[in-house]
Structures are given as C-alpha cells and as structure tokens.
C-alpha positions as CSV (number, residue, x, y, z in Angstrom):
1,X,-7.9,2.5,-11.3
2,X,-5.6,0.5,-8.9
3,X,-5.7,-3.6,-9.1
4,X,-6.6,-5.4,-6.4
5,X,-3.8,-7.5,-4.6
6,X,-5.0,-10.3,-2.3
7,X,-1.8,-11.9,-0.4
8,X,-1.8,-15.1,1.7
9,X,0.8,-15.0,4.0
10,X,0.9,-18.5,5.5
11,X,3.2,-18.1,8.1
12,X,4.7,-21.2,9.7
13,X,2.0,-23.0,8.6
14,X,1.0,-26.1,6.1
15,X,4.5,-28.9,6.0
16,X,5.5,-29.0,2.2
17,X,2.9,-31.8,1.2
18,X,0.0,-29.2,2.8
19,X,1.5,-26.2,1.3
20,X,1.3,-28.4,-2.3
21,X,-2.3,-29.4,-1.7
22,X,-3.2,-26.3,-0.8
23,X,-1.9,-24.0,-3.7
24,X,-3.0,-26.7,-5.8
25,X,-6.6,-25.8,-4.6
26,X,-5.8,-22.6,-4.9
27,X,-5.2,-22.3,-8.4
28,X,-8.2,-24.6,-9.0
29,X,-10.6,-22.0,-7.5
30,X,-9.3,-18.9,-8.8
31,X,-8.7,-19.8,-12.4
32,X,-11.4,-17.3,-14.0
33,X,-10.2,-14.3,-11.4
34,X,-9.0,-11.8,-14.0
35,X,-9.3,-8.2,-12.2
36,X,-7.6,-9.3,-8.8
37,X,-4.2,-10.3,-8.5
38,X,-3.5,-12.9,-6.5
39,X,0.0,-13.9,-4.6
40,X,0.4,-16.8,-1.9
41,X,4.0,-17.0,0.6
42,X,4.4,-20.3,1.7
43,X,6.9,-21.0,4.3
44,X,10.9,-21.0,2.8
45,X,10.7,-24.9,2.6
46,X,7.9,-25.3,0.6
47,X,8.3,-22.6,-1.8
48,X,10.2,-24.2,-4.5
49,X,7.3,-26.9,-4.7
50,X,4.8,-24.2,-4.6
51,X,6.1,-22.4,-7.2
52,X,5.7,-25.8,-9.5
53,X,2.0,-25.7,-8.7
54,X,1.7,-22.1,-10.0
55,X,3.8,-21.9,-12.8
56,X,1.8,-20.9,-15.6
57,X,-1.2,-19.8,-13.4
58,X,-2.4,-16.5,-12.6
59,X,-1.3,-17.2,-8.8
60,X,2.0,-15.5,-7.8
61,X,4.7,-16.3,-5.4
62,X,6.0,-14.6,-2.3
63,X,8.2,-15.2,0.4
64,X,8.0,-14.0,3.9
65,X,11.4,-12.4,4.3
66,X,14.9,-11.9,2.4
67,X,18.4,-11.0,4.5
68,X,19.9,-7.9,2.7
69,X,23.4,-9.3,2.0
70,X,24.0,-11.1,-1.3
71,X,25.5,-14.5,0.6
72,X,27.4,-15.2,3.5
73,X,27.8,-16.9,6.9
74,X,24.2,-16.1,7.6
75,X,22.8,-19.1,9.0
76,X,19.3,-20.0,8.9
77,X,18.7,-16.8,5.9
78,X,18.1,-16.7,2.3
79,X,19.4,-14.3,-0.3
80,X,17.3,-12.5,-3.5
81,X,19.0,-14.5,-6.0
82,X,17.9,-17.7,-4.1
83,X,14.3,-16.2,-4.3
84,X,14.3,-15.1,-7.9
85,X,15.5,-18.3,-9.3
86,X,13.0,-20.4,-7.9
87,X,9.9,-17.7,-9.5
88,X,9.1,-15.7,-6.5
89,X,7.6,-12.1,-7.3
90,X,6.7,-10.9,-4.2
91,X,8.9,-10.4,-0.8
92,X,7.1,-9.7,2.5
93,X,9.6,-7.4,4.3
94,X,9.3,-5.8,7.5
95,X,5.9,-7.8,9.1
96,X,4.8,-7.0,12.4
97,X,6.0,-10.8,13.5
98,X,9.7,-10.0,12.2
99,X,9.6,-6.4,13.8
100,X,8.4,-8.2,17.3
101,X,10.1,-10.9,17.1
102,X,13.2,-10.6,15.2
103,X,14.7,-7.7,15.8
104,X,13.8,-6.2,12.5
105,X,14.2,-2.2,12.2
106,X,13.0,0.3,10.1
107,X,16.7,0.4,8.7
108,X,16.7,-3.6,8.2
109,X,13.3,-2.8,6.2
110,X,15.2,-0.5,4.0
111,X,18.0,-2.7,3.3
112,X,15.8,-5.2,2.3
113,X,13.9,-3.1,0.3
114,X,16.4,-2.0,-2.0
115,X,17.9,-5.4,-2.1
116,X,15.0,-6.7,-3.5
117,X,14.0,-3.9,-5.8
118,X,17.8,-4.2,-7.2
119,X,16.8,-7.8,-8.1
120,X,13.9,-7.0,-9.8
121,X,11.5,-8.5,-7.5
122,X,8.4,-6.5,-5.8
123,X,8.8,-5.7,-1.7
124,X,5.5,-5.9,0.4
125,X,6.3,-3.5,3.1
126,X,4.7,-4.1,6.6
127,X,3.9,-1.1,8.8
128,X,1.7,-1.1,11.7
129,X,1.4,0.0,15.1
130,X,0.9,-1.5,18.4
131,X,-2.5,-1.1,20.6
132,X,0.0,0.7,23.1
133,X,1.2,3.1,20.5
134,X,-2.0,3.7,18.8
135,X,-3.7,4.6,22.4
136,X,-1.0,6.5,23.3
137,X,-1.2,8.8,20.4
138,X,1.4,7.9,18.5
139,X,0.0,6.2,15.4
140,X,0.6,9.0,13.1
141,X,4.5,9.3,14.1
142,X,4.7,5.5,14.4
143,X,3.6,4.9,11.1
144,X,5.7,8.2,9.8
145,X,8.7,6.5,10.6
146,X,7.9,3.3,9.2
147,X,7.5,5.1,6.0
148,X,10.3,7.5,5.6
149,X,12.6,4.4,6.8
150,X,11.2,1.6,4.3
151,X,11.2,4.3,1.4
152,X,15.0,5.8,2.2
153,X,16.9,6.3,-0.9
154,X,14.3,4.3,-3.0
155,X,13.3,6.2,-6.3
156,X,9.8,7.3,-7.4
157,X,10.0,4.5,-10.4
158,X,11.2,2.0,-7.7
159,X,8.4,3.2,-5.1
160,X,5.8,2.3,-8.0
161,X,7.2,-1.0,-7.9
162,X,6.0,-1.7,-4.1
163,X,3.3,-2.5,-2.7
164,X,2.2,-1.0,1.5
165,X,0.6,-3.2,3.5
166,X,-0.7,-1.7,7.1
167,X,-1.5,-3.9,9.6
168,X,-2.6,-2.4,13.3
169,X,-0.5,-4.9,15.3
170,X,-3.6,-5.1,17.9
171,X,-5.6,-6.7,14.8
172,X,-3.6,-9.6,13.9
173,X,-4.4,-13.0,14.8
174,X,-6.7,-11.8,17.6
175,X,-10.2,-11.7,15.5
176,X,-10.1,-7.9,16.5
177,X,-10.5,-5.7,13.4
178,X,-10.7,-2.1,12.8
179,X,-13.8,-0.8,11.7
180,X,-14.2,-0.2,8.0
181,X,-14.0,3.9,8.7
182,X,-10.8,3.4,11.3
183,X,-9.1,1.3,8.7
184,X,-10.2,3.9,5.7
185,X,-8.6,7.0,8.0
186,X,-5.4,5.3,8.6
187,X,-5.0,4.1,5.0
188,X,-5.6,7.4,3.8
189,X,-3.1,8.3,6.0
190,X,-0.4,6.2,4.8
191,X,-1.1,7.3,1.3
192,X,-0.6,10.7,2.5
193,X,2.9,10.0,3.7
194,X,3.7,8.4,0.2
195,X,2.4,11.5,-1.6
196,X,4.8,13.7,0.8
197,X,7.6,12.0,-0.3
198,X,6.9,11.3,-4.1
199,X,3.9,13.4,-5.0
200,X,0.1,12.8,-5.6
201,X,1.1,10.5,-8.7
202,X,2.7,8.0,-7.1
203,X,0.7,8.3,-4.1
204,X,-2.2,7.8,-6.3
205,X,-0.7,4.4,-8.0
206,X,1.3,2.5,-5.4
207,X,-1.1,0.1,-3.7
208,X,-1.7,-0.1,0.0
209,X,-3.3,-3.4,1.6
210,X,-5.2,-4.0,4.7
211,X,-3.3,-6.7,7.0
212,X,-5.7,-6.6,10.5
213,X,-7.8,-10.0,10.2
214,X,-9.4,-9.8,7.2
215,X,-12.2,-12.6,6.8
216,X,-14.8,-13.5,4.4
217,X,-17.6,-11.9,6.6
218,X,-15.4,-8.3,6.4
219,X,-13.6,-8.3,3.1
220,X,-16.6,-6.8,1.1
221,X,-16.8,-3.6,3.8
222,X,-13.3,-3.2,3.8
223,X,-12.3,-3.3,-0.2
224,X,-15.3,-1.2,-0.6
225,X,-12.9,1.9,1.0
226,X,-11.2,4.5,-1.2
227,X,-7.9,4.1,0.2
228,X,-7.7,-0.3,0.8
229,X,-6.3,-2.1,-2.4
230,X,-6.2,-5.5,-1.3
231,X,-5.2,-7.4,1.8
232,X,-2.5,-9.4,3.3
233,X,-4.4,-12.4,4.7
234,X,-3.7,-14.5,7.6
235,X,-5.6,-17.0,8.9
236,X,-8.3,-17.0,6.6
237,X,-5.4,-17.4,3.8
238,X,-5.0,-21.3,5.5
239,X,-7.8,-22.5,3.6
240,X,-9.0,-22.4,0.0
241,X,-12.5,-21.8,0.6
242,X,-12.1,-18.3,2.6
243,X,-9.2,-17.4,0.9
244,X,-11.1,-17.5,-2.1
245,X,-13.9,-15.8,-0.5
246,X,-11.9,-12.8,-0.1
247,X,-10.3,-12.8,-3.7
248,X,-13.9,-13.0,-4.9
249,X,-14.9,-10.1,-2.8
250,X,-12.2,-8.0,-4.4
251,X,-13.2,-9.4,-7.9
252,X,-16.8,-8.1,-7.4
253,X,-15.7,-4.4,-6.8
C-alpha cells in the first residue's frame, strides 16, 4: 500500500517569524501521526529556521523550487547543495505558478528533477492542465507531454524516489475543486502514463498527490480514491488546524 503524503506549500506567505510559529504548531499537532508522511515547504528565506524547528520530528522539509545548475551567476536562485545542507528532503518542481509566471518548461523541469535526484533529494513533480486546455480536449496530451518531459532520461530506480502532484490549474486558489470522480479519472490516467514509461510495478508504487484546492471539507472524499495518494496543499496549509484536518483524513484511511 502506498503511504499517503500531505505536503503544505506555503508559497509567498509568512514572514520568517510567522513561519517558525506555524511550523511549531504543526509539529505539536502531528506528533502522533504514524501512517502519513507530513511535509512543509516554507519560503526560501524561512527554510533554514523552519528546518531547526522540525529537526528530529515527523515533519519533513521541502523547498519550493531549485535551479538546475550547481552554482554561478543566477541572481535570486538557489542550488541543490544549499537546500541539502539545511536538511530539506523534498523539492517542489514545475509548479503551475512557476510554469505560468516564470517561464518554467518541461525541459527545465527535467533538468531540475535530474539535479535533485543526483543530490539524493526527492522531487515533487507538478503537472496539470489549464481550464482552456481541459475544455479544448487537450487534457491528455498536455499531461503526457509534462510526464514524459519530466522523466526523460530518469531511471526506473530514480523514478521511484519521486512524487507526482497533479494540480488542475483551474482549481488552484480558486475554491473550485474537481469532483472526486474527475480527480480520480485524471490521477488514474497519470498513473497509466507512468506505467507506459516504467511498467506496472513502478506505476503501482509511485505516489500521486492531488493539488487542486484540497481542504478539510473535501479531503476525505478525494483521499478515498484509488489513485490519490495525498495532497499538495496551498491555502489550507497556512493554518495548522486546517492542515492537520487534512492530515487526519489521510491518517484515518
């Protein structure tokens, strides 16, 4: 059985002191969680301080992006060795906001995935379609291009170290959420894409999160679906109580 993974993406929210406080609250609330993997992704500025808070607990650290070069003249960017040194275990790669606002492509996602894996860290690879793409009948072709692009030249052994987060772009931060059935159908399709690349064994083991406005009131229904293995949580991750409610829904499965 695949272990649920609930990851909180704090995006560009919370000062350093606010991030420390939220991390402390989350650590306290989830201390008895046994079955579900809990991950939080603060801003780069807060990541090291948050790492100190969660050290030795059952909460793991992610960062929200990384550059695909080791070092150099890339003002404003961070490298995998910087991330690794502070104790991060996961890196979110290819989030729809990176694709939409900052020119992330399937090619740069692939470079970041390979760099992350080479450092011994785990990518959370984000994929998803816009509303126009879904309504235009391009859902499957868009997701296929994103999955195949992300995993180009990635071995089956390394693929097992990754997590996919399917995030319908039209449901992020909008309050609109796919129905349980819509989400399951798409997650199943994503798993079929992994199976074409790596076979049934890898596809059956790889975890696929849902990332489109998962909240306490819809988490149980989404997490009950066969191919939804957790959530990449945005707004609901910014308060310890709502984040914990989603984790508790996973833990109860």
